[in-house]
Backbone atoms as SQL, in Angstrom:
CREATE TABLE atoms (id INTEGER PRIMARY KEY, chain TEXT, resi INTEGER, resn TEXT, atom TEXT, x REAL, y REAL, z REAL);
INSERT INTO atoms VALUES
  (1, 'A', 1, 'MET', 'N', 7.066, 8.904, 6.499),
  (2, 'A', 1, 'MET', 'CA', 6.395, 8.103, 6.134),
  (3, 'A', 1, 'MET', 'C', 4.865, 8.589, 5.444),
  (4, 'A', 2, 'SER', 'N', 4.534, 8.157, 4.794),
  (5, 'A', 2, 'SER', 'CA', 3.449, 8.665, 4.067),
  (6, 'A', 2, 'SER', 'C', 1.768, 7.722, 4.098),
  (7, 'A', 3, 'ILE', 'N', 0.912, 8.081, 4.352),
  (8, 'A', 3, 'ILE', 'CA', 0.137, 7.730, 4.177),
  (9, 'A', 3, 'ILE', 'C', -0.852, 8.271, 3.496),
  (10, 'A', 4, 'THR', 'N', -1.833, 7.345, 3.204),
  (11, 'A', 4, 'THR', 'CA', -2.802, 8.176, 1.698),
  (12, 'A', 4, 'THR', 'C', -4.230, 7.614, 2.868),
  (13, 'A', 5, 'ILE', 'N', -5.043, 8.493, 2.773),
  (14, 'A', 5, 'ILE', 'CA', -6.652, 8.430, 3.097),
  (15, 'A', 5, 'ILE', 'C', -7.629, 8.929, 1.658),
  (16, 'A', 6, 'ALA', 'N', -7.947, 8.279, 1.526),
  (17, 'A', 6, 'ALA', 'CA', -9.312, 8.921, 0.919),
  (18, 'A', 6, 'ALA', 'C', -10.144, 9.666, 1.091),
  (19, 'A', 7, 'GLY', 'N', -10.960, 10.502, 0.338),
  (20, 'A', 7, 'GLY', 'CA', -12.086, 11.201, 0.419),
  (21, 'A', 7, 'GLY', 'C', -12.650, 11.484, -0.624),
  (22, 'A', 8, 'ILE', 'N', -13.064, 12.694, -0.552),
  (23, 'A', 8, 'ILE', 'CA', -14.458, 13.354, -1.534),
  (24, 'A', 8, 'ILE', 'C', -14.643, 14.264, -1.046),
  (25, 'A', 9, 'VAL', 'N', -14.424, 15.536, -2.184),
  (26, 'A', 9, 'VAL', 'CA', -14.944, 16.752, -1.866),
  (27, 'A', 9, 'VAL', 'C', -16.888, 17.518, -1.784),
  (28, 'A', 10, 'LYS', 'N', -16.525, 18.146, -1.157),
  (29, 'A', 10, 'LYS', 'CA', -18.219, 18.112, -0.846),
  (30, 'A', 10, 'LYS', 'C', -18.399, 19.711, -0.382),
  (31, 'A', 11, 'ASN', 'N', -18.970, 20.798, -1.593),
  (32, 'A', 11, 'ASN', 'CA', -18.948, 22.019, -1.070),
  (33, 'A', 11, 'ASN', 'C', -17.845, 22.493, -1.317),
  (34, 'A', 12, 'GLY', 'N', -16.716, 21.983, -1.817),
  (35, 'A', 12, 'GLY', 'CA', -15.805, 22.390, -1.543),
  (36, 'A', 12, 'GLY', 'C', -14.601, 21.987, -1.128),
  (37, 'A', 13, 'VAL', 'N', -14.970, 21.308, -0.092),
  (38, 'A', 13, 'VAL', 'CA', -14.170, 21.405, 1.018),
  (39, 'A', 13, 'VAL', 'C', -13.889, 19.405, 0.770),
  (40, 'A', 14, 'VAL', 'N', -12.476, 19.173, 1.050),
  (41, 'A', 14, 'VAL', 'CA', -11.974, 17.926, 1.399),
  (42, 'A', 14, 'VAL', 'C', -12.842, 17.057, 2.189),
  (43, 'A', 15, 'VAL', 'N', -13.760, 16.277, 2.096),
  (44, 'A', 15, 'VAL', 'CA', -13.642, 15.051, 3.454),
  (45, 'A', 15, 'VAL', 'C', -12.863, 14.560, 3.123),
  (46, 'A', 16, 'PRO', 'N', -12.304, 13.856, 4.406),
  (47, 'A', 16, 'PRO', 'CA', -11.635, 12.353, 4.333),
  (48, 'A', 16, 'PRO', 'C', -12.643, 11.626, 4.583),
  (49, 'A', 17, 'ASN', 'N', -11.656, 9.663, 4.330),
  (50, 'A', 17, 'ASN', 'CA', -12.702, 8.985, 4.300),
  (51, 'A', 17, 'ASN', 'C', -12.755, 8.758, 5.939),
  (52, 'A', 18, 'SER', 'N', -11.589, 9.431, 6.911),
  (53, 'A', 18, 'SER', 'CA', -11.760, 8.821, 8.270),
  (54, 'A', 18, 'SER', 'C', -10.963, 10.074, 8.786),
  (55, 'A', 19, 'PRO', 'N', -10.866, 10.067, 10.459),
  (56, 'A', 19, 'PRO', 'CA', -9.813, 11.171, 10.635),
  (57, 'A', 19, 'PRO', 'C', -8.243, 11.229, 10.644),
  (58, 'A', 20, 'LEU', 'N', -8.097, 12.961, 10.203),
  (59, 'A', 20, 'LEU', 'CA', -6.599, 12.981, 10.110),
  (60, 'A', 20, 'LEU', 'C', -6.325, 13.423, 11.622),
  (61, 'A', 21, 'PRO', 'N', -5.028, 12.969, 11.993),
  (62, 'A', 21, 'PRO', 'CA', -4.111, 13.479, 13.092),
  (63, 'A', 21, 'PRO', 'C', -4.321, 15.055, 13.127),
  (64, 'A', 22, 'GLU', 'N', -4.283, 15.906, 14.101),
  (65, 'A', 22, 'GLU', 'CA', -4.303, 16.996, 14.415),
  (66, 'A', 22, 'GLU', 'C', -2.643, 17.414, 13.997),
  (67, 'A', 23, 'GLY', 'N', -2.603, 18.859, 13.067),
  (68, 'A', 23, 'GLY', 'CA', -1.512, 19.392, 12.923),
  (69, 'A', 23, 'GLY', 'C', -0.900, 18.234, 12.189),
  (70, 'A', 24, 'ALA', 'N', -1.191, 17.601, 11.489),
  (71, 'A', 24, 'ALA', 'CA', -1.049, 16.638, 10.433),
  (72, 'A', 24, 'ALA', 'C', -0.427, 18.173, 9.121),
  (73, 'A', 25, 'SER', 'N', 0.431, 17.210, 8.325),
  (74, 'A', 25, 'SER', 'CA', 1.046, 18.118, 7.181),
  (75, 'A', 25, 'SER', 'C', 0.075, 17.343, 6.149),
  (76, 'A', 26, 'VAL', 'N', -0.544, 17.703, 4.739),
  (77, 'A', 26, 'VAL', 'CA', -1.697, 17.150, 4.328),
  (78, 'A', 26, 'VAL', 'C', -0.805, 17.823, 2.595),
  (79, 'A', 27, 'GLU', 'N', -1.362, 17.077, 1.839),
  (80, 'A', 27, 'GLU', 'CA', -1.093, 16.993, 0.511),
  (81, 'A', 27, 'GLU', 'C', -1.982, 16.746, -0.659),
  (82, 'A', 28, 'ILE', 'N', -2.489, 17.280, -1.259),
  (83, 'A', 28, 'ILE', 'CA', -3.777, 16.967, -1.929),
  (84, 'A', 28, 'ILE', 'C', -3.372, 16.797, -3.545),
  (85, 'A', 29, 'HIS', 'N', -3.753, 15.421, -3.917),
  (86, 'A', 29, 'HIS', 'CA', -3.649, 14.984, -5.182),
  (87, 'A', 29, 'HIS', 'C', -5.057, 14.255, -5.273),
  (88, 'A', 30, 'LEU', 'N', -4.934, 14.789, -6.401),
  (89, 'A', 30, 'LEU', 'CA', -6.282, 14.647, -7.495),
  (90, 'A', 30, 'LEU', 'C', -6.533, 13.275, -8.065),
  (91, 'A', 31, 'ASN', 'N', -6.940, 12.165, -8.602),
  (92, 'A', 31, 'ASN', 'CA', -7.409, 11.478, -9.209),
  (93, 'A', 31, 'ASN', 'C', -7.696, 11.444, -10.349),
  (94, 'A', 32, 'GLU', 'N', -6.820, 11.427, -11.644),
  (95, 'A', 32, 'GLU', 'CA', -7.457, 11.283, -12.891),
  (96, 'A', 32, 'GLU', 'C', -8.583, 10.066, -13.273),
  (97, 'A', 33, 'ALA', 'N', -9.001, 8.707, -12.300),
  (98, 'A', 33, 'ALA', 'CA', -9.634, 8.243, -12.882),
  (99, 'A', 33, 'ALA', 'C', -11.102, 8.729, -11.861),
  (100, 'A', 34, 'VAL', 'N', -12.435, 8.673, -12.762),
  (101, 'A', 34, 'VAL', 'CA', -13.492, 8.960, -12.208),
  (102, 'A', 34, 'VAL', 'C', -14.285, 7.562, -12.008),
  (103, 'A', 35, 'LEU', 'N', -14.376, 7.752, -10.681),
  (104, 'A', 35, 'LEU', 'CA', -15.024, 6.576, -10.060),
  (105, 'A', 35, 'LEU', 'C', -16.459, 6.308, -10.345),
  (106, 'A', 36, 'GLU', 'N', -17.125, 5.123, -11.088),
  (107, 'A', 36, 'GLU', 'CA', -18.345, 4.960, -11.554),
  (108, 'A', 36, 'GLU', 'C', -18.951, 4.657, -10.055),
  (109, 'A', 37, 'VAL', 'N', -20.124, 5.092, -9.708),
  (110, 'A', 37, 'VAL', 'CA', -20.695, 4.173, -9.024),
  (111, 'A', 37, 'VAL', 'C', -21.835, 4.418, -9.105),
  (112, 'A', 38, 'PRO', 'N', -22.623, 3.332, -9.398),
  (113, 'A', 38, 'PRO', 'CA', -23.841, 2.378, -9.493),
  (114, 'A', 38, 'PRO', 'C', -24.928, 3.466, -8.747),
  (115, 'A', 39, 'PRO', 'N', -26.132, 3.578, -9.853),
  (116, 'A', 39, 'PRO', 'CA', -27.101, 4.079, -8.945),
  (117, 'A', 39, 'PRO', 'C', -27.807, 3.690, -7.158),
  (118, 'A', 40, 'GLU', 'N', -27.894, 2.239, -7.646),
  (119, 'A', 40, 'GLU', 'CA', -28.329, 1.705, -6.207),
  (120, 'A', 40, 'GLU', 'C', -27.009, 2.523, -4.890),
  (121, 'A', 41, 'LEU', 'N', -26.033, 2.189, -5.319),
  (122, 'A', 41, 'LEU', 'CA', -25.046, 2.556, -3.417),
  (123, 'A', 41, 'LEU', 'C', -24.911, 3.565, -3.937),
  (124, 'A', 42, 'GLN', 'N', -25.675, 4.939, -4.791),
  (125, 'A', 42, 'GLN', 'CA', -25.771, 6.391, -4.383),
  (126, 'A', 42, 'GLN', 'C', -26.831, 6.452, -3.661),
  (127, 'A', 43, 'GLN', 'N', -27.846, 5.415, -3.890),
  (128, 'A', 43, 'GLN', 'CA', -29.179, 5.918, -3.071),
  (129, 'A', 43, 'GLN', 'C', -28.854, 5.203, -1.938),
  (130, 'A', 44, 'GLU', 'N', -28.243, 4.175, -1.600),
  (131, 'A', 44, 'GLU', 'CA', -27.697, 4.019, -0.272),
  (132, 'A', 44, 'GLU', 'C', -27.180, 4.624, 0.646),
  (133, 'A', 45, 'LEU', 'N', -25.915, 5.221, 0.206),
  (134, 'A', 45, 'LEU', 'CA', -24.735, 6.059, 0.538),
  (135, 'A', 45, 'LEU', 'C', -25.739, 7.069, 1.015),
  (136, 'A', 46, 'ALA', 'N', -26.720, 7.976, 0.128),
  (137, 'A', 46, 'ALA', 'CA', -27.271, 9.009, 0.498),
  (138, 'A', 46, 'ALA', 'C', -28.083, 8.485, 1.792),
  (139, 'A', 47, 'ALA', 'N', -28.986, 7.687, 1.921),
  (140, 'A', 47, 'ALA', 'CA', -29.346, 6.908, 3.034),
  (141, 'A', 47, 'ALA', 'C', -28.659, 7.054, 4.067),
  (142, 'A', 48, 'TRP', 'N', -27.287, 6.500, 4.303),
  (143, 'A', 48, 'TRP', 'CA', -26.689, 6.723, 5.367),
  (144, 'A', 48, 'TRP', 'C', -26.964, 7.821, 5.702),
  (145, 'A', 49, 'GLN', 'N', -26.345, 8.516, 4.961),
  (146, 'A', 49, 'GLN', 'CA', -25.748, 9.915, 5.779),
  (147, 'A', 49, 'GLN', 'C', -27.112, 10.651, 5.977),
  (148, 'A', 50, 'ARG', 'N', -28.093, 10.257, 5.565),
  (149, 'A', 50, 'ARG', 'CA', -28.789, 10.973, 5.994),
  (150, 'A', 50, 'ARG', 'C', -29.315, 10.186, 7.516),
  (151, 'A', 51, 'ALA', 'N', -29.625, 9.335, 7.820),
  (152, 'A', 51, 'ALA', 'CA', -29.761, 8.431, 8.993),
  (153, 'A', 51, 'ALA', 'C', -28.159, 9.366, 9.889),
  (154, 'A', 52, 'SER', 'N', -27.307, 9.413, 9.414),
  (155, 'A', 52, 'SER', 'CA', -26.086, 10.007, 10.175),
  (156, 'A', 52, 'SER', 'C', -26.741, 11.438, 10.964),
  (157, 'A', 53, 'ALA', 'N', -26.886, 11.856, 9.560),
  (158, 'A', 53, 'ALA', 'CA', -27.551, 13.106, 10.263),
  (159, 'A', 53, 'ALA', 'C', -28.938, 13.210, 11.490),
  (160, 'A', 54, 'ASN', 'N', -29.667, 12.945, 10.988),
  (161, 'A', 54, 'ASN', 'CA', -30.884, 12.426, 11.957),
  (162, 'A', 54, 'ASN', 'C', -30.216, 11.843, 13.235),
  (163, 'A', 55, 'ALA', 'N', -29.419, 11.175, 13.340),
  (164, 'A', 55, 'ALA', 'CA', -28.976, 10.690, 14.942),
  (165, 'A', 55, 'ALA', 'C', -27.891, 11.771, 15.291),
  (166, 'A', 56, 'LEU', 'N', -27.587, 12.593, 14.407),
  (167, 'A', 56, 'LEU', 'CA', -26.617, 13.595, 15.190),
  (168, 'A', 56, 'LEU', 'C', -27.724, 14.345, 15.780),
  (169, 'A', 57, 'ASP', 'N', -28.682, 14.852, 15.136),
  (170, 'A', 57, 'ASP', 'CA', -29.979, 15.895, 15.125),
  (171, 'A', 57, 'ASP', 'C', -30.817, 15.315, 16.979),
  (172, 'A', 58, 'LEU', 'N', -30.426, 13.892, 16.770),
  (173, 'A', 58, 'LEU', 'CA', -31.473, 13.412, 18.194),
  (174, 'A', 58, 'LEU', 'C', -30.623, 13.758, 19.282),
  (175, 'A', 59, 'VAL', 'N', -29.091, 13.163, 19.265),
  (176, 'A', 59, 'VAL', 'CA', -28.056, 13.507, 20.022),
  (177, 'A', 59, 'VAL', 'C', -27.905, 15.054, 20.377),
  (178, 'A', 60, 'GLU', 'N', -28.150, 15.975, 19.403),
  (179, 'A', 60, 'GLU', 'CA', -28.150, 16.847, 20.373),
  (180, 'A', 60, 'GLU', 'C', -29.169, 17.578, 20.521),
  (181, 'A', 61, 'ARG', 'N', -30.539, 16.853, 20.644),
  (182, 'A', 61, 'ARG', 'CA', -31.695, 17.618, 20.772),
  (183, 'A', 61, 'ARG', 'C', -31.922, 16.584, 22.589),
  (184, 'A', 62, 'LEU', 'N', -31.434, 15.354, 22.778),
  (185, 'A', 62, 'LEU', 'CA', -31.605, 14.795, 23.764),
  (186, 'A', 62, 'LEU', 'C', -30.972, 15.520, 25.086),
  (187, 'A', 63, 'ALA', 'N', -29.222, 16.133, 24.178),
  (188, 'A', 63, 'ALA', 'CA', -28.291, 16.894, 25.272),
  (189, 'A', 63, 'ALA', 'C', -28.752, 18.017, 25.947),
  (190, 'A', 64, 'GLN', 'N', -29.704, 18.632, 24.799),
  (191, 'A', 64, 'GLN', 'CA', -30.481, 19.922, 25.133),
  (192, 'A', 64, 'GLN', 'C', -31.486, 19.605, 26.320),
  (193, 'A', 65, 'GLU', 'N', -32.183, 18.501, 26.023),
  (194, 'A', 65, 'GLU', 'CA', -33.359, 18.384, 26.893),
  (195, 'A', 65, 'GLU', 'C', -32.697, 18.281, 27.835),
  (196, 'A', 66, 'GLY', 'N', -31.742, 17.211, 28.058),
  (197, 'A', 66, 'GLY', 'CA', -31.441, 16.999, 29.316),
  (198, 'A', 66, 'GLY', 'C', -30.506, 18.237, 30.354),
  (199, 'A', 67, 'ARG', 'N', -29.983, 19.169, 29.444),
  (200, 'A', 67, 'ARG', 'CA', -29.667, 20.150, 30.065),
  (201, 'A', 67, 'ARG', 'C', -30.676, 21.377, 30.618),
  (202, 'A', 68, 'VAL', 'N', -31.881, 21.280, 29.857),
  (203, 'A', 68, 'VAL', 'CA', -33.243, 22.044, 30.884),
  (204, 'A', 68, 'VAL', 'C', -33.528, 21.039, 32.042),
  (205, 'A', 69, 'ASP', 'N', -33.778, 19.625, 31.634),
  (206, 'A', 69, 'ASP', 'CA', -34.034, 19.498, 32.652),
  (207, 'A', 69, 'ASP', 'C', -33.086, 19.163, 34.191),
  (208, 'A', 70, 'ALA', 'N', -31.877, 19.277, 34.023),
  (209, 'A', 70, 'ALA', 'CA', -31.093, 19.361, 34.735),
  (210, 'A', 70, 'ALA', 'C', -30.958, 20.785, 35.587),
  (211, 'A', 71, 'GLU', 'N', -30.935, 22.056, 35.154),
  (212, 'A', 71, 'GLU', 'CA', -31.728, 23.002, 35.309),
  (213, 'A', 71, 'GLU', 'C', -32.915, 23.413, 35.969),
  (214, 'A', 72, 'GLY', 'N', -33.984, 22.149, 36.035),
  (215, 'A', 72, 'GLY', 'CA', -35.027, 23.123, 36.813),
  (216, 'A', 72, 'GLY', 'C', -35.852, 23.615, 35.587);
């Protein structure tokens, strides 16, 4: 059975839009059509990416602080 999962290439690495199952065999097909993304949507997507990165940094910092507090 074939499942289609879209994604994008960032810094030469394929990043899928949804998680892939471990051990899955994949085959990459490039789409011929280039999607036009309006500048407003590009800005919104960039803002979401920054927010996501900031949230991850915060979670990692809080986890590290929790370890320090637990250790005394």
